[in-house]
PDB file of N, CA, C and O in Angstrom:
ATOM      1  N   MET A   1     133.840  90.141  82.677  1.00  0.00           N
ATOM      2  CA  MET A   1     133.930  91.301  83.668  1.00  0.00           C
ATOM      3  C   MET A   1     132.897  91.286  84.464  1.00  0.00           C
ATOM      4  O   MET A   1     131.749  90.997  84.126  1.00  0.00           O
ATOM      5  N   VAL A   2     133.262  91.593  85.537  1.00  0.00           N
ATOM      6  CA  VAL A   2     132.483  91.817  86.799  1.00  0.00           C
ATOM      7  C   VAL A   2     132.247  93.187  87.117  1.00  0.00           C
ATOM      8  O   VAL A   2     133.171  94.000  87.119  1.00  0.00           O
ATOM      9  N   ARG A   3     130.842  93.555  87.437  1.00  0.00           N
ATOM     10  CA  ARG A   3     130.797  95.221  87.907  1.00  0.00           C
ATOM     11  C   ARG A   3     130.430  94.957  89.455  1.00  0.00           C
ATOM     12  O   ARG A   3     129.471  94.376  89.963  1.00  0.00           O
ATOM     13  N   CYS A   4     131.613  95.635  90.046  1.00  0.00           N
ATOM     14  CA  CYS A   4     131.431  95.968  91.578  1.00  0.00           C
ATOM     15  C   CYS A   4     130.327  96.405  92.019  1.00  0.00           C
ATOM     16  O   CYS A   4     129.720  97.202  91.304  1.00  0.00           O
ATOM     17  N   ILE A   5     129.785  96.032  93.248  1.00  0.00           N
ATOM     18  CA  ILE A   5     128.576  96.529  93.920  1.00  0.00           C
ATOM     19  C   ILE A   5     128.739  97.748  94.208  1.00  0.00           C
ATOM     20  O   ILE A   5     128.008  98.636  93.768  1.00  0.00           O
ATOM     21  N   ARG A   6     129.810  97.957  95.057  1.00  0.00           N
ATOM     22  CA  ARG A   6     129.809  99.181  95.650  1.00  0.00           C
ATOM     23  C   ARG A   6     130.478 100.232  95.096  1.00  0.00           C
ATOM     24  O   ARG A   6     130.232 101.294  95.668  1.00  0.00           O
ATOM     25  N   CYS A   7     131.257 100.309  94.160  1.00  0.00           N
ATOM     26  CA  CYS A   7     131.581 101.673  93.111  1.00  0.00           C
ATOM     27  C   CYS A   7     131.341 101.479  91.814  1.00  0.00           C
ATOM     28  O   CYS A   7     131.748 102.335  91.028  1.00  0.00           O
ATOM     29  N   GLY A   8     130.703 100.430  91.366  1.00  0.00           N
ATOM     30  CA  GLY A   8     130.355 100.353  90.127  1.00  0.00           C
ATOM     31  C   GLY A   8     131.333 100.143  88.876  1.00  0.00           C
ATOM     32  O   GLY A   8     131.007 100.247  87.694  1.00  0.00           O
ATOM     33  N   ARG A   9     132.732  99.793  89.432  1.00  0.00           N
ATOM     34  CA  ARG A   9     133.473  99.979  88.501  1.00  0.00           C
ATOM     35  C   ARG A   9     133.317  98.481  87.548  1.00  0.00           C
ATOM     36  O   ARG A   9     132.702  97.609  88.162  1.00  0.00           O
ATOM     37  N   ASN A  10     133.713  98.146  86.372  1.00  0.00           N
ATOM     38  CA  ASN A  10     133.894  97.245  85.716  1.00  0.00           C
ATOM     39  C   ASN A  10     135.127  96.449  86.191  1.00  0.00           C
ATOM     40  O   ASN A  10     136.140  97.142  86.292  1.00  0.00           O
ATOM     41  N   VAL A  11     135.255  95.246  86.481  1.00  0.00           N
ATOM     42  CA  VAL A  11     136.364  94.752  87.023  1.00  0.00           C
ATOM     43  C   VAL A  11     136.570  93.434  85.916  1.00  0.00           C
ATOM     44  O   VAL A  11     135.844  92.446  85.807  1.00  0.00           O
ATOM     45  N   ARG A  12     137.707  93.746  85.206  1.00  0.00           N
ATOM     46  CA  ARG A  12     138.515  92.728  84.455  1.00  0.00           C
ATOM     47  C   ARG A  12     138.694  91.733  85.537  1.00  0.00           C
ATOM     48  O   ARG A  12     138.797  92.075  86.715  1.00  0.00           O
ATOM     49  N   PRO A  13     138.744  90.083  85.004  1.00  0.00           N
ATOM     50  CA  PRO A  13     139.285  89.020  86.144  1.00  0.00           C
ATOM     51  C   PRO A  13     140.928  89.570  86.509  1.00  0.00           C
ATOM     52  O   PRO A  13     141.274  89.655  87.687  1.00  0.00           O
ATOM     53  N   GLY A  14     141.836  89.910  85.434  1.00  0.00           N
ATOM     54  CA  GLY A  14     143.163  90.438  85.812  1.00  0.00           C
ATOM     55  C   GLY A  14     143.281  91.266  86.437  1.00  0.00           C
ATOM     56  O   GLY A  14     144.386  91.362  86.971  1.00  0.00           O
ATOM     57  N   ASP A  15     142.092  92.495  86.789  1.00  0.00           N
ATOM     58  CA  ASP A  15     142.582  93.389  87.841  1.00  0.00           C
ATOM     59  C   ASP A  15     141.868  92.941  88.962  1.00  0.00           C
ATOM     60  O   ASP A  15     141.518  93.872  89.687  1.00  0.00           O
ATOM     61  N   VAL A  16     141.557  91.897  89.320  1.00  0.00           N
ATOM     62  CA  VAL A  16     141.182  91.847  90.908  1.00  0.00           C
ATOM     63  C   VAL A  16     142.229  91.102  91.547  1.00  0.00           C
ATOM     64  O   VAL A  16     142.910  90.260  90.961  1.00  0.00           O
ATOM     65  N   SER A  17     142.356  91.432  92.804  1.00  0.00           N
ATOM     66  CA  SER A  17     143.434  91.142  93.766  1.00  0.00           C
ATOM     67  C   SER A  17     143.283  89.857  93.762  1.00  0.00           C
ATOM     68  O   SER A  17     142.302  89.302  93.269  1.00  0.00           O
ATOM     69  N   PRO A  18     144.326  89.216  94.359  1.00  0.00           N
ATOM     70  CA  PRO A  18     144.317  87.817  94.674  1.00  0.00           C
ATOM     71  C   PRO A  18     143.242  87.459  95.543  1.00  0.00           C
ATOM     72  O   PRO A  18     142.641  86.417  95.280  1.00  0.00           O
ATOM     73  N   GLY A  19     142.848  88.226  96.660  1.00  0.00           N
ATOM     74  CA  GLY A  19     141.872  88.032  97.482  1.00  0.00           C
ATOM     75  C   GLY A  19     140.735  88.327  97.037  1.00  0.00           C
ATOM     76  O   GLY A  19     139.869  88.626  97.859  1.00  0.00           O
ATOM     77  N   GLY A  20     140.421  88.328  95.632  1.00  0.00           N
ATOM     78  CA  GLY A  20     139.240  88.613  95.158  1.00  0.00           C
ATOM     79  C   GLY A  20     138.377  90.010  95.284  1.00  0.00           C
ATOM     80  O   GLY A  20     137.163  90.102  95.470  1.00  0.00           O
ATOM     81  N   ARG A  21     139.351  91.088  95.130  1.00  0.00           N
ATOM     82  CA  ARG A  21     138.526  92.320  95.843  1.00  0.00           C
ATOM     83  C   ARG A  21     138.981  93.437  94.442  1.00  0.00           C
ATOM     84  O   ARG A  21     139.935  93.474  93.665  1.00  0.00           O
ATOM     85  N   CYS A  22     137.920  94.141  94.608  1.00  0.00           N
ATOM     86  CA  CYS A  22     138.247  95.527  93.735  1.00  0.00           C
ATOM     87  C   CYS A  22     138.802  96.234  93.944  1.00  0.00           C
ATOM     88  O   CYS A  22     138.778  96.868  94.998  1.00  0.00           O
ATOM     89  N   PRO A  23     139.792  96.471  92.675  1.00  0.00           N
ATOM     90  CA  PRO A  23     141.136  97.151  93.012  1.00  0.00           C
ATOM     91  C   PRO A  23     140.980  98.564  93.544  1.00  0.00           C
ATOM     92  O   PRO A  23     141.915  99.075  94.161  1.00  0.00           O
ATOM     93  N   LEU A  24     139.767  99.267  93.323  1.00  0.00           N
ATOM     94  CA  LEU A  24     139.375 100.656  93.408  1.00  0.00           C
ATOM     95  C   LEU A  24     138.996 100.836  94.735  1.00  0.00           C
ATOM     96  O   LEU A  24     139.517 101.668  95.478  1.00  0.00           O
ATOM     97  N   CYS A  25     137.953  99.952  95.100  1.00  0.00           N
ATOM     98  CA  CYS A  25     137.203 100.169  96.639  1.00  0.00           C
ATOM     99  C   CYS A  25     137.268  98.728  97.580  1.00  0.00           C
ATOM    100  O   CYS A  25     136.557  98.740  98.586  1.00  0.00           O
ATOM    101  N   LEU A  26     137.854  97.829  97.388  1.00  0.00           N
ATOM    102  CA  LEU A  26     138.309  96.714  98.073  1.00  0.00           C
ATOM    103  C   LEU A  26     137.126  95.857  98.438  1.00  0.00           C
ATOM    104  O   LEU A  26     137.251  95.101  99.402  1.00  0.00           O
ATOM    105  N   ALA A  27     136.155  95.889  97.868  1.00  0.00           N
ATOM    106  CA  ALA A  27     134.921  95.229  97.864  1.00  0.00           C
ATOM    107  C   ALA A  27     135.006  93.924  97.372  1.00  0.00           C
ATOM    108  O   ALA A  27     135.802  93.835  96.437  1.00  0.00           O
ATOM    109  N   ILE A  28     134.323  92.638  97.761  1.00  0.00           N
ATOM    110  CA  ILE A  28     134.893  91.442  97.195  1.00  0.00           C
ATOM    111  C   ILE A  28     134.020  91.484  95.948  1.00  0.00           C
ATOM    112  O   ILE A  28     132.893  91.972  95.863  1.00  0.00           O
ATOM    113  N   VAL A  29     134.872  90.774  94.811  1.00  0.00           N
ATOM    114  CA  VAL A  29     133.918  90.971  93.626  1.00  0.00           C
ATOM    115  C   VAL A  29     134.073  89.514  93.017  1.00  0.00           C
ATOM    116  O   VAL A  29     133.995  89.426  91.792  1.00  0.00           O
ATOM    117  N   LYS A  30     134.300  88.280  93.814  1.00  0.00           N
ATOM    118  CA  LYS A  30     133.951  86.706  93.295  1.00  0.00           C
ATOM    119  C   LYS A  30     132.750  86.660  93.459  1.00  0.00           C
ATOM    120  O   LYS A  30     132.034  87.051  94.381  1.00  0.00           O
ATOM    121  N   GLU A  31     132.494  86.033  92.281  1.00  0.00           N
ATOM    122  CA  GLU A  31     130.904  85.282  92.016  1.00  0.00           C
ATOM    123  C   GLU A  31     130.236  85.155  93.100  1.00  0.00           C
ATOM    124  O   GLU A  31     129.200  85.791  93.287  1.00  0.00           O
ATOM    125  N   GLU A  32     130.672  84.415  93.866  1.00  0.00           N
ATOM    126  CA  GLU A  32     130.179  83.588  95.376  1.00  0.00           C
ATOM    127  C   GLU A  32     130.005  84.956  96.469  1.00  0.00           C
ATOM    128  O   GLU A  32     129.036  85.004  97.227  1.00  0.00           O
ATOM    129  N   ALA A  33     130.693  85.666  96.457  1.00  0.00           N
ATOM    130  CA  ALA A  33     130.373  87.113  96.958  1.00  0.00           C
ATOM    131  C   ALA A  33     129.241  87.790  96.292  1.00  0.00           C
ATOM    132  O   ALA A  33     128.132  87.797  96.825  1.00  0.00           O
ATOM    133  N   MET A  34     129.409  88.223  95.426  1.00  0.00           N
ATOM    134  CA  MET A  34     127.960  88.919  94.864  1.00  0.00           C
ATOM    135  C   MET A  34     127.065  88.681  95.162  1.00  0.00           C
ATOM    136  O   MET A  34     126.311  89.650  95.075  1.00  0.00           O
ATOM    137  N   ASP A  35     126.395  87.428  95.695  1.00  0.00           N
ATOM    138  CA  ASP A  35     124.915  87.520  95.970  1.00  0.00           C
ATOM    139  C   ASP A  35     125.023  88.181  97.448  1.00  0.00           C
ATOM    140  O   ASP A  35     124.238  89.062  97.800  1.00  0.00           O
ATOM    141  N   LYS A  36     125.809  87.807  98.087  1.00  0.00           N
ATOM    142  CA  LYS A  36     126.303  88.539  99.640  1.00  0.00           C
ATOM    143  C   LYS A  36     125.922  89.823  99.565  1.00  0.00           C
ATOM    144  O   LYS A  36     124.913  90.277 100.105  1.00  0.00           O
ATOM    145  N   GLU A  37     126.958  90.637  98.687  1.00  0.00           N
ATOM    146  CA  GLU A  37     127.054  91.914  98.437  1.00  0.00           C
ATOM    147  C   GLU A  37     125.663  92.412  97.881  1.00  0.00           C
ATOM    148  O   GLU A  37     125.384  93.578  98.160  1.00  0.00           O
ATOM    149  N   ILE A  38     124.877  91.793  97.237  1.00  0.00           N
ATOM    150  CA  ILE A  38     123.681  92.314  96.588  1.00  0.00           C
ATOM    151  C   ILE A  38     122.864  92.211  97.535  1.00  0.00           C
ATOM    152  O   ILE A  38     122.090  93.166  97.606  1.00  0.00           O
ATOM    153  N   LEU A  39     122.695  91.200  98.507  1.00  0.00           N
ATOM    154  CA  LEU A  39     121.438  90.985  99.838  1.00  0.00           C
ATOM    155  C   LEU A  39     121.769  92.016 100.665  1.00  0.00           C
ATOM    156  O   LEU A  39     120.847  92.643 101.186  1.00  0.00           O
ATOM    157  N   ASP A  40     123.233  92.409 100.959  1.00  0.00           N
ATOM    158  CA  ASP A  40     123.574  93.183 101.974  1.00  0.00           C
ATOM    159  C   ASP A  40     123.231  94.722 101.325  1.00  0.00           C
ATOM    160  O   ASP A  40     122.997  95.521 102.231  1.00  0.00           O
ATOM    161  N   TYR A  41     123.152  95.287 100.035  1.00  0.00           N
ATOM    162  CA  TYR A  41     122.998  96.270  99.567  1.00  0.00           C
ATOM    163  C   TYR A  41     121.668  96.511  99.729  1.00  0.00           C
ATOM    164  O   TYR A  41     121.250  97.488 100.350  1.00  0.00           O
ATOM    165  N   THR A  42     120.602  95.255  98.942  1.00  0.00           N
ATOM    166  CA  THR A  42     119.202  95.426  98.891  1.00  0.00           C
ATOM    167  C   THR A  42     118.863  95.782 100.743  1.00  0.00           C
ATOM    168  O   THR A  42     118.065  96.683 100.999  1.00  0.00           O
ATOM    169  N   ALA A  43     119.423  95.133 101.709  1.00  0.00           N
ATOM    170  CA  ALA A  43     118.832  95.324 103.039  1.00  0.00           C
ATOM    171  C   ALA A  43     119.131  96.497 103.426  1.00  0.00           C
ATOM    172  O   ALA A  43     118.297  97.115 104.088  1.00  0.00           O
ATOM    173  N   ARG A  44     120.346  97.070 103.119  1.00  0.00           N
ATOM    174  CA  ARG A  44     120.803  98.424 103.688  1.00  0.00           C
ATOM    175  C   ARG A  44     119.939  99.749 102.877  1.00  0.00           C
ATOM    176  O   ARG A  44     119.616 100.753 103.512  1.00  0.00           O
ATOM    177  N   ASN A  45     119.692  99.619 101.703  1.00  0.00           N
ATOM    178  CA  ASN A  45     119.054 100.521 100.614  1.00  0.00           C
ATOM    179  C   ASN A  45     117.928 100.590 100.446  1.00  0.00           C
ATOM    180  O   ASN A  45     117.412 101.682 100.208  1.00  0.00           O
ATOM    181  N   LEU A  46     117.162  99.391 100.523  1.00  0.00           N
ATOM    182  CA  LEU A  46     115.864  99.127 100.124  1.00  0.00           C
ATOM    183  C   LEU A  46     114.717  98.543 101.313  1.00  0.00           C
ATOM    184  O   LEU A  46     113.510  98.774 101.245  1.00  0.00           O
ATOM    185  N   LEU A  47     115.215  97.944 102.124  1.00  0.00           N
ATOM    186  CA  LEU A  47     114.347  97.393 103.191  1.00  0.00           C
ATOM    187  C   LEU A  47     114.342  98.016 104.712  1.00  0.00           C
ATOM    188  O   LEU A  47     113.422  97.973 105.529  1.00  0.00           O
ATOM    189  N   GLU A  48     115.701  98.634 104.854  1.00  0.00           N
ATOM    190  CA  GLU A  48     116.067  99.447 106.211  1.00  0.00           C
ATOM    191  C   GLU A  48     115.002 100.971 105.968  1.00  0.00           C
ATOM    192  O   GLU A  48     114.305 101.475 106.850  1.00  0.00           O
ATOM    193  N   PRO A  49     115.085 101.275 105.094  1.00  0.00           N
ATOM    194  CA  PRO A  49     113.803 102.514 104.978  1.00  0.00           C
ATOM    195  C   PRO A  49     112.536 101.966 105.252  1.00  0.00           C
ATOM    196  O   PRO A  49     111.955 102.126 106.325  1.00  0.00           O
ATOM    197  N   GLU A  50     112.051 101.254 104.199  1.00  0.00           N
ATOM    198  CA  GLU A  50     110.884 100.613 104.771  1.00  0.00           C
ATOM    199  C   GLU A  50     110.343 100.125 106.113  1.00  0.00           C
ATOM    200  O   GLU A  50     109.148 100.199 106.402  1.00  0.00           O
ATOM    201  N   LEU A  51     111.393  99.563 107.011  1.00  0.00           N
ATOM    202  CA  LEU A  51     111.261  99.064 108.204  1.00  0.00           C
ATOM    203  C   LEU A  51     111.032 100.385 109.429  1.00  0.00           C
ATOM    204  O   LEU A  51     110.350 100.374 110.453  1.00  0.00           O
ATOM    205  N   LYS A  52     112.039 101.651 108.744  1.00  0.00           N
ATOM    206  CA  LYS A  52     111.965 102.829 109.737  1.00  0.00           C
ATOM    207  C   LYS A  52     110.641 103.251 109.352  1.00  0.00           C
ATOM    208  O   LYS A  52     110.160 103.893 110.285  1.00  0.00           O
ATOM    209  N   ASP A  53     109.758 103.156 108.270  1.00  0.00           N
ATOM    210  CA  ASP A  53     108.973 103.919 108.325  1.00  0.00           C
ATOM    211  C   ASP A  53     107.476 102.956 108.624  1.00  0.00           C
ATOM    212  O   ASP A  53     106.326 103.393 108.576  1.00  0.00           O
ATOM    213  N   LEU A  54     107.876 101.644 108.913  1.00  0.00           N
ATOM    214  CA  LEU A  54     106.749 100.613 109.468  1.00  0.00           C
ATOM    215  C   LEU A  54     107.259 101.135 111.227  1.00  0.00           C
ATOM    216  O   LEU A  54     106.320 101.367 111.989  1.00  0.00           O
ATOM    217  N   GLN A  55     107.928 101.209 111.488  1.00  0.00           N
ATOM    218  CA  GLN A  55     108.077 101.505 113.194  1.00  0.00           C
ATOM    219  C   GLN A  55     107.786 102.919 113.528  1.00  0.00           C
ATOM    220  O   GLN A  55     107.398 103.213 114.659  1.00  0.00           O
ATOM    221  N   ASP A  56     107.959 103.845 112.563  1.00  0.00           N
ATOM    222  CA  ASP A  56     107.368 105.286 113.021  1.00  0.00           C
ATOM    223  C   ASP A  56     105.837 105.321 112.718  1.00  0.00           C
ATOM    224  O   ASP A  56     105.243 106.220 113.314  1.00  0.00           O
ATOM    225  N   ASN A  57     105.118 104.564 111.951  1.00  0.00           N
ATOM    226  CA  ASN A  57     103.811 104.062 111.867  1.00  0.00           C
ATOM    227  C   ASN A  57     103.174 103.753 112.845  1.00  0.00           C
ATOM    228  O   ASN A  57     102.089 104.214 113.197  1.00  0.00           O
ATOM    229  N   ILE A  58     104.001 102.707 113.504  1.00  0.00           N
ATOM    230  CA  ILE A  58     103.534 101.789 114.759  1.00  0.00           C
ATOM    231  C   ILE A  58     103.468 103.005 115.922  1.00  0.00           C
ATOM    232  O   ILE A  58     102.436 103.245 116.548  1.00  0.00           O
ATOM    233  N   ASN A  59     104.650 103.686 116.099  1.00  0.00           N
ATOM    234  CA  ASN A  59     105.259 104.659 117.201  1.00  0.00           C
ATOM    235  C   ASN A  59     103.849 105.531 117.410  1.00  0.00           C
ATOM    236  O   ASN A  59     103.316 105.821 118.481  1.00  0.00           O
ATOM    237  N   ASP A  60     103.410 105.859 116.059  1.00  0.00           N
ATOM    238  CA  ASP A  60     102.237 107.042 116.036  1.00  0.00           C
ATOM    239  C   ASP A  60     101.068 106.384 116.168  1.00  0.00           C
ATOM    240  O   ASP A  60     100.136 107.167 116.350  1.00  0.00           O
ATOM    241  N   ALA A  61     100.699 105.031 116.143  1.00  0.00           N
ATOM    242  CA  ALA A  61      99.598 104.843 116.499  1.00  0.00           C
ATOM    243  C   ALA A  61      99.498 104.537 118.122  1.00  0.00           C
ATOM    244  O   ALA A  61      98.486 104.638 118.816  1.00  0.00           O
ATOM    245  N   VAL A  62     100.901 104.110 118.560  1.00  0.00           N
ATOM    246  CA  VAL A  62     100.794 103.688 120.180  1.00  0.00           C
ATOM    247  C   VAL A  62     100.549 105.106 120.670  1.00  0.00           C
ATOM    248  O   VAL A  62      99.725 105.288 121.565  1.00  0.00           O
ATOM    249  N   GLU A  63     101.123 105.975 120.210  1.00  0.00           N
ATOM    250  CA  GLU A  63     101.048 107.709 120.756  1.00  0.00           C
ATOM    251  C   GLU A  63      99.595 107.867 120.960  1.00  0.00           C
ATOM    252  O   GLU A  63      99.194 108.243 122.061  1.00  0.00           O
ATOM    253  N   GLY A  64      98.666 107.584 119.882  1.00  0.00           N
ATOM    254  CA  GLY A  64      97.548 107.729 119.610  1.00  0.00           C
ATOM    255  C   GLY A  64      96.346 107.266 120.448  1.00  0.00           C
ATOM    256  O   GLY A  64      95.313 107.865 120.746  1.00  0.00           O
ATOM    257  N   LEU A  65      96.846 105.824 120.789  1.00  0.00           N
ATOM    258  CA  LEU A  65      95.978 105.154 122.016  1.00  0.00           C
ATOM    259  C   LEU A  65      95.776 106.164 123.292  1.00  0.00           C
ATOM    260  O   LEU A  65      95.145 105.791 124.281  1.00  0.00           O
TER     261      LEU A  65
END
């Protein structure tokens, strides 16, 4: 059983569509794609807010000069 990274549904191998997609949200659930989905999720939800905060701090510092 594989957990879909997008919708969180537990997907059994028999429920996966021929293209290796979750039947609920159509995210790719094959194991090879899981690494990419996890990295994309991490970048989108964890790293982007950190980068925005860093950019805001830089902008504030430049305005203070």
